[in-house]
N, C-alpha and C positions, 0 to 999 in steps of 0.2 A: 504493500500500500504506500502511496505517496504521503510524505509527511505534510501536515497542514502548513500553510504559509505563516511565517512568523508575524506576530502582531506588532503594530506600531506602539511603542511604550507610552504610558500615561504622561510622562514628562514632556514628550513631544507635543501632545495635544494641549497641555497647559501652556507651554511656551507659545503655541499658536494663538491661543486666546489672549495671552498677555500682549503679544504683538498686535493683535486685532484692536484691543482697546487703546493702545498707544497710537496706533495708526488712525483710529477715529479722531483722536485728539489732534494729532499732527496735521491730518488732511483738512480738518475744519479750518485751520490756519493757512496751510499751504495752498489751498484752493483759491484763497483771496489775496494772499500776500504779494504776488507779482503786480497785481493791479493796485493794491494798497500802496506799494512803493512807487509805481509810476504815476498813478492818478492823484492819490492823496499827498504823497511826499515829493512828487515831481522829479523822481530819478530817471535817468536814461535806461534804455534796455541793456546797454553794455554794462552799466553798473549793477543791474539786476543779475546778469550773468556772472559778474565778478563776485557778488555777494553769495550767490548760490554755489558757485565753484569753490570759493575759499571755505565756505561752511562745510561742504562735503569733503574737501581735502583735509580740513581739521578733524572731521570724524575719522577719516582713514588713517591719519597719523596717530590718533588716539588708539585705534584698533591694534596697532602693532605692539603698543605697550600693554594693552589689556589682554591680548592674546598671550604674550609672554608671561605676564603676571599670573594668569590662570594656569598656565603650564607649571610655573614655578611653585605655586601654592598647591597644585593638585586639586583645586576646587574652582568651580565656575560660578556658583550662585552669588557669592558676595559682590563680584564685579557686575553681574547681571542686575542685581538689586540697586547698586549705586548708579548704574547707567540709567535705568528706568526712573529712579528717584530724581536724578538731575534733569532728565527730560520733563518730568512732571513740574518741577520747580520753575522751569523756564517759561511755562505757558502763561502765567499771569502777566509776565513782563510785556508780551506782545500787546495785550489789552491796554496796559498803562503807558506804553512808549509814545512819546510825542515827536521824536526825532529819528533820523536814519541811523545814527550811531547806536542808539539804544536798541533799535530793531536788530541791528547787526550783532550786538552783544547777546541778545536773546537767542538769535539764530545760531550763533557759535556755541552757546551753552547747551542748547538743544542737541546740536550735532556732536558735541563732546560726549554727552550722555549716550547718544547712539553709538559712538565709537567705543565707549567703555563696555557696552553690553553686547555689541554685535559679534565680535570674534568668540568670546566665551560662550555665548548662546549657541552659535553654530557648532562650536566644538562639543558642547554638551549634547546636542542632537546626535552628533556622530558617536559620542561616547556611549550613549544608551541604546543605540540602534544597531542591529546586526547588519554587516556589510551588504548582504544580498538584497536588502530592502531600503538602503539609504536614499536612493533616488525617490522612492515613494514617500519616505518620511520627510525629506526636505520639500517635496512637492506639496504634501499635506500642510506642513507648517506655513509654507508660502501661500497656499490657497486660503487658509483661515486668516492669516495676516491680511491678505488682500480684501477680505470681507470688510475689514475696518477701513481700508483705503477706498472702498466703494461706499460705505455708509457715511463716512465723514463728510464728503462733499454734499451728499443729500441733506444731511443735517444743516450744513452751511446754507444751502438754498432755502430751506424752511426758515432758518433763523434770520436770513436776510429779509425775507418777506415779513416776518414777525416784528423785526426791529427797524423796518423802513430803511434798509440798506446801510445801517450803522455797523460798519465792520468791526469796530472796537467792541461793541456789545456782543457780537458773534464770537469774537475771540475768547470772551469769558467762559462760554459754554465748553470750550476745549479743556478746561481744568478738570471737569468731572470724570471723563473716561481715562484721563491720565492717572488720576488717583486710584481708579479701579485697577489699572494695570499694575501699579506698585503693590497694591494689596494682594493680588493674585500671585505675584512673585513671592511675597512673604509667606503665604500659606500653602501654595501649591507646587512650588518648584523644589526639587531635590537633586543634589549631585548624584552622579553615578555611584552604585554600590561598590563597584571595583574600578575606581578611576585609574587613568594611566599613571605611571610612575612620575613623580615630580621631575621636572627638567633640571639638569645641572647647569643650565645656561645662566650666566651672570649679568648679561645685558641683553636687551631685546634682539639686537641684530649682530650678535657675536659671530665672527667669521667662521669659527669652527662649527657652529650650529647651522649656519647657512649652507656649509658644505655637506651637511648631512641630509639636506633636502634634495631629493633626486632630480635628475635632469627633466623628467616628465613634469615635475612641479614647475620648474623654471620656464619650460615651454608654455605651460598653461598661463603663467603670469604674463608672458609676452603677448600671447593671444588675447588675454583679457584686457591688457593695456590698449592695444590697437582697437579692439572691439569697443572699448569705452569712449575712445575719441569720436566714434560715430554716434554715441548716445549721450547727448548733452542734457542739461537740466530740463525737467518737465515743465518748468515755468514758461518755456518757449511755446509749449503746446497751448497753454492758457492764453498767452499773449496773441498767438496766431488766431485762435477762435474768436477772441474779442475783436481783433483787427478785421476779421471777415464779417462782423456784424452781430456776434452773440452778445446780448445785453449783460451788463455788469452783474446783475443779480443772478444770472444763469451760468456764469462762467465756471462754477464748480461742476457743472455737467461734464466738462472736459475730463476731469479725473473720475467721475462716475462711469463714463463710457469706457475709458481706458482700463479701469480696474475691474469693471464687470467682465470684460474679456479675459483679463489676467486671472481673475478669481476662478472662473469656470474652467479655464484651460490649464492652470498650474498643476493640479493634482494628476489628471490623466497624462499630461506630458512628462511629469516627474516619474510616474510609473513606467512610461515608455522609455525613459533614459536608462532604466535598469536592464533593458533588453536590446536597445539599439546603440550603435557606436556613438561616442561623444562627438566625433567629427561630423557625422551626418546631422546630429541635432543642432550643432552650432552653425553649420551651413544653412539649415532651415531657418534658424533665428536671424542670420544675416540677411537672407532673402526677404524675410518679413520686414526687417528694419529698412532695407533699401526701398521696398514698396511703400512703406509708411512715409519715408522722407520724400519720395517722388510725389506721392499724393498731396502732402502738405505744401510742397513747392509749386506744383503745377495746377492743381485743381482749385477752382474758384468757389467762394461761398462757404457758408457754414457746413453744408452737407459734405463738401470736399474735405474740409478740415476734419470733420468727424470720421470720415473714411480713413484718413491717415492716422488719427488718434486710435481707432480700433486696431489697425495693423500694428501700431506701436505696442498695444497691449498684448498682441500675439507674440511679438518678439520677446517681450519681458517674460511671458509665461514659459517660453521655450528655454530661455537662457539663465534666468536668475537662480532658480533652484539647482539647475545643472552645474553652474559654476561652483556653488556651495558643495555639491556632492563630489565634484572632481578634486577640489582642494583636500577634502577628507580622504579620498582614495589615493592621493599622490603625496601624502605626508606621513611620517612616523607618528604613532599615537601620542608619544610623549612631547612632540613638538607641534601638535595639531593646532593649538591656539595660536602659536607664533606663526604658523603657515598661513592661517586666516588673516593675521595681522599684516604680514608681508604682502599678500595678495590684495588686500583692501587698501593698503598704503599706495601701491603702484596704480591701481585702478582709480583710486580717489584723486591722485595727482593728474591722471589722464582726464578725469571729469572736470577738474579745474581748468585745464588747458582747453578742453572742448567747449566749456560754457563761455569762457572769455572770447574765444574765436567766434562762437555763435552770436554773442552779443555785439561784438564789433562789426561782424558781417551784416547783422540786422540794421544797425544804425547807419552804416556806411552805404549799403546797397539796397537792402530791403529784406523782408521775411523770406522770400524765395531763396536768396543767397545763403541764408542760414541752413536751410534744409538740403540744398544742393551740396553744401560743404559736408554735411553728414553723409550724403550718398558717396562722396569721394572717399571718405575715411572707411565707410563700410565695404566698398569695393577693395580697398587696400587690405582690409582684414580678410576678405574672402580670398584674395590672391594668396596671401600668406598661409591661410588655412589649407588651401588646396594642395600645397606641397608637403604637407605633413602626412606621414604614413599612419594609417589607422590601425596600428598594432599596439600591444600592451606596453611596449617599450617607449613609444612616443605618444600616441593619442588614439 
């Protein structure tokens, strides 16, 4: 008789719901923040790209230290708790802020919290899940997480109607789900019963430990970096839809549409990644991203913008859980947190570069230039991926 398929651990489910509530909180704010910065505070699109890029790079730099610390401690929960706690504490600042520097400070604090929790959380999912179902586990966590990214903008739309488009009042609502996320970490998340041995690394990026990470891991990092250059901040999706005529109060629908696709596709595609080669999956993700950028660059009107936004959600569903799975598969267990930190550092810096380039192209030439630049980077990633052998030693 065939053995029953192993079950996804309870901790993975809880982490999914923790992420869901924090995403509800974050997306209430992020669905409105690009227009709050440009319309209310009068910032340029290039500055929005810079703020988002630097904030995400800050999160990525933080991840390398949090991943290392979780390996060093042999525990993941303390850093997960601190990260979600800092994210929750940053939320009231958005509602109180009256100037761009304060908004930037709140954004950075929020992203530092994300950085502190991200690598240990993904490492904990890998710690408690059997290797043969890791793709399914990461897909499930990502799918539940994305429910929050879907609900948050819907709540923002309802709140904008209730508060007569007062964005500051809407930002206050984000405090509630953030507090629930922290409570769930406190009562529902447990470290693995048999955690990996504590790392003997003394610094996060010690050369000796980097040498222990296999060639397949470094290849993955390179592919992830080029891939991320083609995937700039989602703030540009919101700005594009608004530029095509979507009213201010309805701009959160951009994230609703993208995350609806992401939410429903993440789990089945995560399961598929356990059976199909990673190279094939990533090529599919790049094709979806190229199609999304072309739609956003060339199609006119709100309908054209939303076609591109939906395809963007497809590419996210294909790739985000897959990259998390591949990092786990291509790193030693005792250095898994550090591996997530290194990967996120490199891709975060790529996102900074991509967002700055996208913002400058938007201001200098126009929205179409931003998305055609994304097409060029995606083609470069596709060419690079095409020369990689799809075997266990490379990809």
